[in-house]
C-alpha positions in Angstrom: 43.9 204.7 226.5 45.3 208.4 225.9 44.2 209.2 229.6 46.1 205.8 230.7 48.9 206.8 228.9 49.1 210.1 230.6 48.6 208.6 233.9 51.5 206.2 233.3 53.7 208.7 232.0 53.0 210.9 235.2 53.2 208.2 237.5 56.8 207.1 236.6 58.5 210.1 237.5 56.8 210.1 240.6 58.3 206.6 241.2 61.7 207.6 240.4 61.5 210.9 242.7 60.6 208.9 245.6 63.2 206.6 245.3 65.5 209.5 244.9 64.0 211.2 248.0 64.4 207.9 250.3 67.9 207.7 249.4 68.6 211.6 249.7 67.0 211.5 253.0 68.2 208.4 254.8 71.3 207.3 252.5 73.4 208.9 255.0 72.2 206.6 258.0 72.2 203.8 255.8 75.8 204.1 254.7 76.9 204.1 258.3 75.2 200.9 258.9 76.2 199.5 255.9 79.8 200.6 256.4 79.9 199.4 259.9 78.9 195.9 258.9 81.6 195.6 256.4 84.1 196.7 258.7 83.0 194.1 261.2 83.1 191.7 258.7 86.8 192.6 257.9 87.8 193.0 261.4 85.5 191.9 264.5 87.1 194.1 267.1 85.5 197.2 265.2 82.3 196.9 267.0 83.8 196.1 270.5 82.6 198.9 273.4 86.0 199.9 273.5 86.5 200.9 269.5 82.9 202.5 269.6 84.1 204.8 272.6 87.3 205.6 270.8 84.9 206.6 267.5 82.8 208.7 269.5 85.7 210.4 271.5 87.3 211.1 268.0 84.3 212.8 266.3 83.6 215.0 269.5 86.3 217.4 268.5 85.3 217.3 264.8 81.6 217.7 265.7 82.4 220.8 267.7 84.5 222.7 265.0 81.7 221.3 262.2 79.1 222.9 264.2 80.9 226.1 263.9 80.9 225.5 260.0 77.3 224.7 260.3 76.6 228.1 261.6 78.6 230.0 259.1 76.2 228.6 256.3 73.0 229.2 257.9 73.6 233.0 256.7 75.3 231.5 253.5 78.8 232.0 254.5 81.7 229.7 254.9 84.4 229.6 257.7 87.6 228.3 256.5 89.6 229.4 259.8 88.0 227.1 262.0 90.9 224.9 261.8 93.7 227.4 262.6 91.4 228.8 265.3 90.9 225.5 267.1 94.9 225.3 266.7 95.2 228.7 268.4 93.3 227.2 271.3 95.1 224.5 271.6 98.4 226.5 271.7 97.0 228.9 274.1 95.8 226.5 276.6 99.0 224.6 276.6 100.9 228.0 277.0 98.6 229.0 279.8 99.2 225.7 281.7 102.9 224.8 280.8 104.6 228.2 280.2 102.5 230.4 282.9 101.6 227.7 285.2 97.8 229.2 285.1 94.8 226.8 286.6 92.2 225.3 284.7 89.9 228.6 284.4 92.6 230.5 282.7 93.5 227.6 280.3 89.7 228.0 279.1 88.9 231.4 278.9 91.7 232.7 277.5 91.6 230.4 274.6 88.1 231.0 274.1 88.1 234.9 274.2 91.0 234.6 271.4 88.7 232.7 269.4 85.9 234.9 269.6 88.1 237.7 268.7 89.0 235.7 265.4 85.6 235.3 264.6 84.9 239.0 265.5 87.8 239.8 262.8 86.3 237.3 260.3 83.1 239.0 260.7 84.7 242.5 260.2 86.3 241.7 257.2 83.2 239.9 255.8 80.4 242.2 256.6 82.1 245.6 256.8 85.1 245.4 254.4 82.9 243.2 252.2 85.8 240.7 251.0 84.0 237.4 250.1 83.7 235.1 253.0 85.9 232.3 251.6 88.8 234.8 250.8 88.4 236.5 254.1 88.4 233.4 256.4 91.3 231.5 254.0 93.4 234.9 254.9 92.5 234.7 258.5 93.3 231.1 258.3 97.2 231.9 256.9 97.3 234.9 259.4 96.6 232.8 262.5 98.9 229.8 261.4 101.7 232.5 260.8 101.0 233.9 264.4 101.1 230.3 265.9 104.4 229.4 264.2 106.0 233.1 265.3 104.7 232.3 268.8 106.0 228.6 268.9 108.9 229.0 266.7 107.3 226.0 265.2 108.0 223.7 268.6 105.2 222.2 270.5 104.3 223.1 274.0 104.7 220.3 276.2 105.1 219.4 279.8 109.0 219.9 281.3 109.8 221.3 277.7 113.1 223.1 277.5 113.2 226.7 277.2 115.4 229.0 275.3 117.3 230.2 278.7 118.1 226.5 279.3 115.8 226.1 282.2 112.7 223.7 281.7 109.0 224.8 281.4 107.8 225.7 285.1 104.3 224.5 284.7 102.1 220.9 283.4 99.2 219.9 282.1 97.2 219.6 285.4 94.7 216.5 285.5 91.7 218.6 285.7 92.2 220.2 282.4 93.3 216.7 281.0 90.1 215.2 282.5 88.2 217.1 279.7 89.8 215.4 277.0 90.6 212.0 278.8 88.1 211.7 281.6 85.1 209.8 281.8 81.7 210.5 283.6 79.4 207.6 284.3 81.7 205.5 281.8 81.0 208.3 279.3 83.9 209.8 277.5 84.0 213.4 278.9 84.8 214.9 275.2 81.6 212.9 273.9 79.5 214.7 276.7 80.4 218.3 276.0 79.7 217.2 272.1 76.3 216.0 272.8 75.5 218.9 275.2 76.8 221.4 272.9 74.8 219.6 269.9 71.5 219.7 271.9 72.1 223.5 273.0 72.7 224.8 269.4 69.9 222.4 267.9 67.6 224.0 270.3 68.8 227.4 269.4 68.5 227.2 266.1 65.2 225.0 265.6 63.0 226.4 268.2 64.1 230.2 268.9 63.3 233.4 267.1 67.1 234.2 267.4 67.9 231.1 265.8 65.5 231.1 262.6 66.7 234.6 262.0 70.2 233.3 260.9 68.2 230.9 258.3 66.5 233.7 257.5 69.3 235.9 256.5 71.0 232.8 254.7 68.0 232.2 252.7 67.5 235.7 251.1 69.4 238.5 252.4 67.4 241.4 250.8 64.0 240.1 251.9 65.3 239.5 255.3 66.5 243.2 255.4 63.1 244.7 254.1 61.6 242.4 257.1 63.5 244.4 259.4 66.0 241.6 260.4 69.1 243.2 261.4 71.2 240.8 258.8 74.7 242.2 259.4 74.4 241.7 263.0 73.3 237.9 262.5 76.1 237.5 260.1 78.6 238.9 262.6 76.9 236.6 265.4 77.5 233.7 262.9 81.4 234.2 262.5 81.6 234.9 266.2 79.8 231.5 267.1 81.9 229.8 264.8 85.0 231.2 266.4 83.7 230.1 269.8 83.0 226.7 269.0 86.2 226.1 267.3 87.8 227.3 270.3 86.0 225.0 272.5 86.9 222.1 270.1 90.9 223.4 270.4 90.4 223.2 274.2 89.2 219.6 273.9 91.8 218.7 271.6 94.7 219.9 273.8 93.2 218.1 276.9 92.8 215.0 274.8 96.3 214.8 273.4 98.3 216.7 276.4 100.7 218.9 274.2 100.1 222.2 272.3 101.0 221.2 268.8 100.9 224.2 265.9 99.4 222.2 263.2 97.0 220.3 265.6 93.9 221.8 264.3 94.5 222.0 260.4 93.4 218.7 259.9 89.9 218.9 261.3 89.1 221.4 258.5 88.2 219.0 255.8 86.6 216.8 258.1 84.5 219.6 259.6 83.3 220.8 256.1 82.7 217.2 254.7 80.7 216.6 258.0 78.7 219.8 257.5 77.8 219.0 253.8 77.0 215.3 254.3 74.4 216.7 256.8 72.4 218.7 254.5 70.7 215.4 253.0 70.3 213.8 256.3 66.5 213.2 256.7 65.9 215.4 253.8 66.8 219.0 255.4 68.5 220.4 252.4 69.9 223.2 254.6 72.8 223.3 257.2 71.5 221.5 260.3 72.9 220.5 263.8 71.5 217.2 263.7 72.9 216.3 260.1 76.0 217.7 260.9 76.4 215.3 263.9 75.4 212.3 261.5 78.0 213.5 259.0 80.9 213.6 261.7 79.7 210.1 263.0 79.9 208.9 258.9 83.4 210.6 258.8 84.5 209.1 262.1 83.3 205.3 261.2 84.8 205.8 257.8 88.2 206.9 259.3 88.3 204.3 262.0 87.5 201.4 260.0 90.2 202.3 257.4 92.8 202.7 260.1 92.1 199.3 261.8 92.4 197.8 258.5 95.7 199.5 257.9 94.8 201.9 254.9 97.5 204.7 254.4 96.3 208.0 255.4 96.7 209.5 251.9 93.9 207.0 250.8 92.0 207.8 253.6 92.1 211.5 252.3 91.0 210.0 248.9 88.1 208.4 250.3 87.2 211.4 252.4 87.5 213.8 249.6 85.1 211.4 247.3 82.4 210.9 250.1 82.4 214.9 250.1 82.3 215.4 246.5 79.3 212.9 246.7 77.5 214.7 249.2 77.9 217.9 247.5 76.8 216.3 244.4 73.6 214.8 245.9 72.8 218.2 247.5 73.1 220.6 244.7 71.2 217.8 242.5 68.7 218.1 244.7 68.3 221.8 244.8 68.6 221.8 241.2 65.6 219.5 241.0 63.5 221.4 243.6 64.3 224.6 241.9 63.2 223.2 238.4 60.0 221.8 239.9 59.1 225.2 241.3 
């Protein structure tokens, strides 16, 4: 009898853990399907091809920026300047086209170089000056935002805009550039193609190459990684540079999508990018920042916001719901990590 009692007492916790593990691994994907069904019942237009295309196009920029956050988290950091960096790229793209009459190559390369420099400065502050990553990148967020406001004087940059001299801006948003955000290729929105190719590339690098695995080694235990010969400071620097690069790419696509350079255009993407990244921790039980999980997290955020918008839910209530989803994802992730560490 005592043996049976022991067997039952041991078996019950296993069943509870297995149920938790199932929802931990597949809960995000299930939630996406449940939310889609609810919104479809509430508004039949939700599952139309056009609306699905809109959702994918809207999450493309969030995903690109969130990939930068994901990479910074692989080295146990966090880049809070990605929204401002994306805004910087948006303004620079608009400026190159509208104010300086440059071609598409310049409108892409200049913002990306500037975004890489922002990542490099973040790396210097975190790695060399040893400022905590959250404080360093938060400071950079305000610095970049201030630079943008000073440069634009708070005004948007758009085609045929009036200049202080009384003239009109000489350039325009050229069609080839706008195609990056508004065009289609084989019926698929170009931003979605850019997103998927970037996700695939980053996933391959971080999952199947020695270079990518060293990021996770650095973030897992920096001292152990250093003793193993991993150049941890170099990989931390790479992480912030890649974060800036991806935010810059997202900003360029954003400029092409809206056809205007808005000072605060990138700021709203910070919370969505962070939420998508942390939601992705639990996807298929990864328990760590991962590219595929981030994509799934972006899809969840995109589906949720699109459905709420179609139901005319006020934007401030949408922020409440986004915050609740993020809080739930964080609670699930940290409870899981605590459970794992206790088991060990």
